[in-house]
N, C-alpha and C positions, 0 to 999 in steps of 0.2 A: 448510478453511483450516488444518487441523492439520499440514500439511506445512511450515509456517513454523518456522524455528529461533526460539529465544527472542529473539535479537537482531533478527531480521526482524520478529517480532511487535511488539516495542517500537518499532522505527523506523517501521514502517508505521502503527501506531496514532497516532503523532505526526503522520505525514504526512497521513493522512486527516482529521486535525483541524486542517488548514491551517498546520502548522508548516513552515518552510523547512528544507532540509538543514543550513544553518549553525546554526539554532536547535536542531535535533535533536542535532547533534554536540556543542553546548555542554551541553545537558541531560544527554546520556548519556555525556559525556566520550569521544567518538569523533572520528575525523577526518571531515571533510566528505565525503571520497571514500568512506569506509566506509559512511556513511549513504546516499549516492547509489547505491552498489553494492547495498546491502540493499533499497532501494526498487525498483531494477531487477529484482532477483531475485524479489521478491514479486509485482510486476506480471506478470512472466513466468509464475510459478506460478499466479497467479490466472487469467490469460487462458488457460492450458493447460487449466483445468478447465471452461471455457465451451465451448459449441458455437460453431462458426464464425459462424453467423448472429448470435449474441449479441455476439460480439467486434465485428463490423461495426457493430452498433447502438451499442455503447459508444464506439467510436472516433469516431462522429459527434458526440458530445457534448463540449463543452469542459470540462464540470464532472465530469471523471472522479473526482476526490476525493470529491465529494458523493455520487455514485452508489455508490462503494465503501463510504463511511461508512454510507450507508443500508442496504446489504446486510449489513454487519457488525452494525448495530444490530438489524435484523430477525431475524438469526440468533442473537442473544443473545451474540455475541462482541464484545469491545472491549478 
């Protein structure tokens, strides 16, 4: 996950902790669109690191945030 920019790390950390883009933008003093773009970039980077089969498994779950948060906690990142 070291491929994330500092902004992407901050935004995605908030996102996986169930904050909405509007809340993140207020907290980090960014536009909502900037937050949404950062979330999209990180999701793309994260999914690029996974094997195709793992991506299909993740996509079947509605709780994508919870899965990602657990992965970050297990890896010691947050």
